[in-house]
N, C-alpha and C positions, 0 to 999 in steps of 0.2 A: 851458450857457446860464445866464448870471447876469442878475439883475434890478438895474436902476438903483435908486438910493434913491427916486426918484419912483414908479416902478412898484411897488416894495414897499410904499410908503405908500398908494398907491391901492388895492392888493389889500387891505390891512388895513382900509381904510375901507369897501370893499365887503363884507368879512367882517362887520364890525361892523353895517353896515346891514342884511345879511341876518339877522344875529342878532337885532336889534331887531324886524324885521319878523316873524320866526318866533315870538317871545314875544308880539307883539301878536296875531298870529292864534291863538295857543294860548289867550289870554285871551278872544278872541271865541268859540272853540269851548267853552270851560267855561261862559261866560255864556249862550250861546245856548238851552240847555234851560230855564234860569230865565225868559229873556225869553219863550219860547214858553208856558211854563206861565202866567206872569203875564199874558200877552195874553188867554189864554182865561179866566182867573179874573176879570180886570178886566171883560171883557165880561159875564159872568154877575153879577158884583157889582154894577156900575152899572146893568146891565139889570134885575136883580131889584129893586134900590132903586127904579128909575123905576117899575117895575109896583106894588111894594108898599112905599111909603116908611115905613109903620108897622112893616114887619118888617126894616128895614135892619140892625139890630144882629144879628138872627138870620142874615141873609144874609151879612154880613161875618164874622160868627163862624164860620160853616160853611165859608166860603172860607179863613179862617185855618187851620182844622183840616186842610182839604184841601191847602192849600199846605205846612204843616209835614209832613205824611205824605208828600206827593210829593217834597219836598226831601230828606227822610230817605231815602227810596228812591234818589234821584239820587245822593246822598252815599254811600250803601252801595255802589252800582255803581261809582261813581268810586273809592271806596276799595279795592274788590276789584281793579280794574283797575290802581291805583297800586301796590298790594302786589305784584302780579306784576311790575310795572316796577321795583319796589325803591325807591320814593320815598314810603313811608308816612309818614315823619318830615315831609316837605315839606307833604304833605297835612294832617297834624295841625296844623302851624303855620298854614296857610292857613284851616283850619276855625276855629281859636281867633281869628284875626283877623276872619273873617267873623261869628262869634258876637259878638265884641266891638263890631263896627261895627253889628251889629243892635241890640245893647243901647243903644249910643249913640243910634241913630235912634229906637228906642222912648221912651227917656227924653226926647229932644228933642220927639217927638210928644205924649207925655203931659204934659210941662211946658208946652207950648204950649196944650194943650187945658184944663189947669187954670187957667192965667192968663187966656187970652183967651175961653174958653168958646164956641168956634165951634159952630155948629149947621147942620143941613141941608146946603145947597150949600156953605157955607163950610167945613166939614170935608171935604166932598167935593172941594174945590179944594185945601185945604191938603195932604193926603196926597200927591196927585200932584206938588204943587210940591216937596214934600220928597223924593220919588223922583226928581225932575228934578235936584234939587241933588246927589244922590248920583251920578247918572250924569254930570253936568257935571264934578263933582269928579274922578271916576275918568278921564274923558276929558282933562281939563286935566293931572292929575298922573301921566300916563303910560300908562293902561290902553289908550288908543286913540282916535283921533278919532271913531269911530263911537259910542262911549259918549257923547262930548260932544254929537253931533248928536242922539242919542236924547233926551238930557236937555233940550236947547235946544227941540227939537220938542215934547216933552211939556209943557214950561213954556208955550210959545206957545199951544199948543192949549188948555191948561187955562184960562190967563188969557183967551183969545179967547172961549171958550165961556162962561166966568162973567160976563165983561162984556157981550158983544153977544148972547148967546142964553140968558138966565137960565132961561126956560121950558123949553128943550130940553137944559139942561146935562148932566143924568144921562145922556140918550140919547147925546149928543155924546161924552161921556167913555167911554161903553160901546163905541162903535164906533170912534171916532177915537183915543182914549186907549189902547184895546187894541190897535189897529192900529199905534200909535207904538211900542209895545214889541215 
């Protein structure tokens, strides 16, 4: 049985589509633990800040430490699994890219804070908007449409809460922002 050129081309398109979809779902699988972690940390961070605005620095400092430790554990487990699978080199490349991206993100955040001096709810809105930009960018540049939807939803919720419910902004960000992630 031989294939016609059209049938062969169609089969190759189907293979290519399956490969793209597989890569996309793999990205979602790798991102899911971070999204779950951040949704919980976000809830505690904004909730804690709403309860004790005077301790916001301590709340977010503690959350940053918890995030760093949890991420290191996740990377360690992922590294062990990838070593067994034989792709340690690919993991190292991705880890360097992630660390570089986080460095750029921190530079942007610190630069914005130094130049604009946001305070209170302003910084509470700025950070989620920067996170939304990262997710939107990832979704637009090929990581998958779910990332773009997460970014768009987070941006809309942040702006909406900041503009239309300033007195409840921190609580809304705790529940809705954490839920968006």
